[in-house]
Structure formats: structure tokens, C-alpha cells
C-alpha positions in Angstrom: -100.2 24.0 -30.4 -100.4 21.8 -34.1 -100.4 18.3 -33.8 -96.9 16.4 -34.4 -97.2 14.8 -38.0 -96.2 10.7 -38.0 -92.8 11.1 -39.6 -91.5 13.2 -37.0 -93.3 11.2 -34.0 -90.9 8.4 -35.4 -88.2 10.6 -35.5 -88.7 12.0 -31.8 -89.8 7.9 -31.0 -86.0 6.6 -32.5 -84.7 9.2 -29.9 -86.4 8.4 -27.0 -85.4 4.4 -27.5 -81.5 5.6 -27.8 -81.5 5.4 -23.9 -83.6 2.3 -23.8 -81.3 0.0 -26.3 -78.1 1.3 -24.4 -79.7 0.4 -21.2 -80.8 -2.7 -22.3 -77.3 -3.7 -23.5 -75.7 -2.4 -20.2 -77.8 -3.8 -17.8 -79.3 -7.0 -18.4 -76.7 -10.1 -18.3 -74.3 -10.3 -20.9 -74.2 -13.1 -23.0 -77.1 -14.5 -22.4 -80.0 -15.2 -24.2 -82.2 -12.6 -23.3 -79.1 -10.1 -22.6 -78.7 -10.4 -26.0 -81.8 -10.6 -28.4 -83.5 -8.0 -26.3 -81.1 -5.0 -27.1 -81.4 -6.5 -30.6 -85.1 -6.1 -31.1 -84.9 -2.7 -29.8 -82.2 -1.8 -32.6 -84.3 -3.6 -34.8 -87.1 -1.1 -34.1 -85.2 2.0 -33.8 -83.5 0.9 -37.3 -87.1 0.3 -38.7 -88.2 4.2 -37.3 -85.0 5.5 -39.3 -86.4 4.0 -42.6 -90.2 4.7 -42.3 -89.9 8.5 -41.3 -88.5 9.7 -44.5 -90.5 7.3 -46.6 -93.5 8.3 -45.0 -92.4 12.2 -45.3 -91.5 12.1 -48.7 -94.5 10.0 -49.9 -96.9 12.1 -47.9 -95.6 16.0 -48.5 -95.1 15.9 -44.6 -91.5 17.7 -44.5 -90.8 19.9 -41.6 -88.3 22.1 -40.4 -88.7 20.5 -37.2 -88.3 17.3 -39.3 -85.1 17.9 -41.0 -83.8 18.8 -37.7 -85.0 16.0 -35.5 -84.5 13.2 -38.0 -80.5 13.6 -38.9 -80.0 14.3 -34.4 -82.0 10.6 -34.3 -79.6 9.1 -36.6 -76.5 10.8 -34.3 -77.8 9.7 -31.3 -78.5 6.1 -32.6 -75.3 6.0 -33.7 -73.1 7.4 -31.2 -75.2 5.2 -28.6 -74.8 1.8 -30.2 -71.1 2.5 -30.8 -70.9 3.6 -26.7 -72.9 0.5 -25.8 -71.5 -2.2 -27.7 -67.8 -1.0 -26.7 -68.7 -0.9 -22.6 -70.6 -4.3 -23.0 -67.4 -5.8 -25.0 -65.2 -4.6 -21.7 -68.1 -5.7 -19.3 -67.8 -9.3 -20.9 -64.5 -9.3 -20.8 -63.5 -9.2 -24.4 -60.6 -6.9 -24.5 -59.2 -8.1 -27.9 -62.4 -7.2 -30.0 -63.2 -4.0 -27.9 -59.4 -3.1 -29.0 -60.4 -3.5 -32.5 -64.3 -2.1 -32.1 -63.0 1.3 -30.8 -61.0 1.7 -34.1 -64.4 0.7 -36.1 -66.3 3.0 -34.0 -63.7 5.9 -34.1 -64.1 5.8 -38.2 -67.6 5.6 -38.2 -67.8 8.5 -35.7 -65.8 10.7 -37.8 -67.4 9.9 -41.2 -70.4 10.6 -39.9 -69.3 14.3 -38.5 -67.5 14.9 -41.9 -70.3 14.2 -44.1 -72.7 16.0 -41.4 -70.3 19.1 -41.6 -70.1 19.0 -45.5 -74.1 19.0 -45.7 -73.9 21.7 -43.5 -71.4 24.0 -45.2 -72.9 23.3 -48.9 -76.7 23.6 -47.8 -75.9 26.7 -46.3 -73.7 28.3 -48.4 -74.9 26.6 -51.9 -78.1 26.3 -51.2 -77.7 22.5 -52.5 -79.0 19.5 -51.2 -76.8 16.9 -50.1 -78.9 13.7 -50.6 -78.4 10.3 -49.4 -76.0 8.4 -51.8 -76.3 4.9 -52.8 -72.9 4.2 -50.7 -74.3 6.0 -48.2 -77.9 3.9 -47.8 -75.0 0.2 -48.1 -73.4 1.8 -45.8 -76.1 2.6 -43.3 -77.7 -1.2 -43.6 -74.1 -2.7 -43.1 -73.9 -0.9 -40.2 -77.6 -1.9 -38.7 -76.7 -5.7 -39.8 -73.3 -5.3 -38.5 -74.6 -4.6 -35.3 -77.3 -6.7 -34.5 -74.8 -9.6 -35.4 -72.0 -8.3 -32.6 -75.0 -8.4 -30.5 -76.3 -11.6 -31.3 -72.8 -13.4 -31.7 -72.1 -13.9 -27.9 -75.4 -16.3 -27.6 -74.2 -18.2 -31.6 -72.4 -21.7 -31.0 -68.5 -21.8 -32.1 -68.6 -18.2 -33.2 -69.2 -17.0 -29.7 -65.6 -17.9 -29.3 -63.5 -17.0 -32.3 -65.7 -13.9 -32.9 -65.4 -14.5 -36.6 -68.8 -13.3 -37.7 -68.2 -9.9 -35.1 -65.1 -9.1 -36.8 -66.4 -9.8 -40.4 -69.2 -7.2 -39.7 -66.3 -5.0 -38.4 -64.4 -5.0 -41.5 -67.2 -4.6 -44.1 -69.0 -1.7 -41.8 -65.3 -0.4 -42.0 -65.1 -0.8 -45.4 -68.9 0.6 -46.4 -67.8 3.8 -44.2 -65.1 4.1 -45.6 -65.7 4.4 -49.2 -69.3 6.3 -48.9 -67.1 8.8 -46.9 -64.5 9.3 -49.4 -67.8 9.2 -52.5 -69.1 12.4 -50.1 -65.8 14.4 -50.3 -65.3 13.7 -54.0 -68.8 14.8 -54.8 -69.2 17.9 -52.5 -65.5 18.9 -51.6 -65.5 21.4 -55.2 -68.6 23.4 -53.3 -66.4 24.6 -50.5 -63.8 27.3 -51.0 -61.1 27.2 -48.6 -60.3 30.8 -48.9 -64.1 32.1 -47.9 
């Protein structure tokens, strides 16, 4: 059995960290220092593996078929897991209004992810075109990561823990960048998709 390379190990680690993150967010006491900091740290570590695996793979030419499979899968696990866990955490903490707003943000993010993934599969399989991450896509990813961390730690930030200004602002930025990056992908790659074939 061949030894797994570092980028693939990082992607696999990301998959394993997702349930750890979800568990830490749901089962640790809400609105406490440890209950916010530990999930935030795990989430940041998960995000770092996402940044590192691609860079290492490209720099050292370690791109493999397994890597092409596990990297986007780990990304989807991370997005789905974090959206689900944050929504449940809001409900457990009694933040119904915040949760109702976040449902729509999560829905937009998930639909965008499914849409772009579908475009990648169709265009790559039919036309042999590699759908590279755009600048808007990278901005979207950063805004989601930063926004998620802010939402997780806001309950322990004085003043903001009461009015949720930081969470609402983060959700607005996440929604804006998600929508515009999704539209950008659609505009760039829809011409390659023939609805009659």
C-alpha cells in the first residue's frame, strides 16, 4: 500500500476534524469562554488544513486522483457541518431570531456550493475544462471562515453578545460574497453547458 502524501493527509484530517468541531460546538456549555474558544480554535485549524493542502500539492506536484476527490469532499463536510452546528447552537442558546436569519444565510451558502460543484462536474466531464477558484471565490471562502469564527465567539464579547451586531454584519458579508461569487461562476461557465445535450 502506497504511503499517503501530505496534502491528502491534511484533507483527510480536515474530514476528521469536522465532527470534532461539531461535537465541541454542540456539547460544550454555550456562551462560556471554553464553549466558544475551543470550537473556534478547532474551526481555524480545520480552515488552515484547507489552505495548506492545495498550496503544498501545487508547489511539490503532489496532485493525485484521491486528492481531487477528498479535498472538495472535505470542503463540503466543513461547510455543511459548520452551518448545521451553528444553527443548532443558536437554537440551544435560545437565540431564535438570530437562528431564523442564519437559516437563510446557510441556505444561500449551501445552494451556492451545490450549484458551483454541479458546474464543475459538468464542465470538467464534458468539456475537459478545469474550473479554477476565482478571486471572488477565494474572498467568499475567507469571509465565511472569518464570519463563522466571529459568530462562534460573539457570545463572550461584551456588548455585542446582547445585540449580535457582529453576527448580523458577518452574515450580511457572507451572503453578499456567496451570492456574487456564485453569479460570477455562473456567468463564466454557463456558456459551456448546452441544455439540449
